[in-house]
C-alpha positions in Angstrom: 123.8 94.3 114.0 120.6 96.0 114.9 120.2 97.9 111.5 120.8 94.6 109.8 117.9 92.8 111.5 115.6 95.8 111.2 116.6 95.8 107.3 116.0 92.1 107.2 112.4 92.3 108.7 111.5 95.4 106.8 112.8 93.6 103.5 110.4 90.8 104.3 107.3 93.0 105.0 108.5 95.1 101.9 108.3 92.2 99.6 104.9 91.0 100.9 103.6 94.7 100.3 105.1 94.7 96.9 103.5 91.4 95.7 100.1 92.3 97.2 100.1 95.8 95.7 101.2 94.5 92.2 98.4 91.7 92.3 95.7 94.0 93.8 96.9 96.9 91.5 97.2 99.3 94.4 99.9 101.7 94.1 100.3 102.7 97.8 101.3 98.9 98.9 103.3 98.7 95.8 105.4 101.9 96.5 105.5 101.2 100.1 106.8 97.8 99.6 109.5 99.0 97.2 110.7 101.6 99.6 110.7 99.2 102.6 113.2 97.0 100.6 115.5 99.8 99.5 115.5 102.3 102.2 117.3 100.3 105.1 120.6 100.4 102.7 120.5 104.2 102.9 119.5 105.0 106.5 122.0 104.2 109.1 120.6 105.6 112.4 118.4 102.9 114.2 116.0 105.4 115.4 115.3 107.0 112.2 115.0 103.7 110.4 112.5 102.5 112.8 110.3 105.6 112.4 110.5 105.3 108.5 109.7 101.8 108.5 107.0 102.3 111.0 105.4 105.0 108.8 105.7 102.9 105.5 104.0 99.9 107.3 101.2 102.1 108.2 100.8 104.0 104.9 98.6 101.5 103.1 96.1 101.4 105.9 95.9 105.1 106.1 96.1 106.3 102.5 93.6 104.8 100.1 94.1 105.4 96.4 92.1 103.6 93.9 93.0 103.3 90.3 
């Protein structure tokens, strides 16, 4: 149940990051958003899932790549 809730929240943030990355043509939010939508299906451990999601949520603020 906990992984389901974390996955749902990660999916919501992932969709928002994906849409923003696509509209702004920024690859880091686009990739982070796609990974936030997909990775909760493959990670079963709650601790690892939280760490990966936290890293992906912070990535667009830390990594700046312009096209």
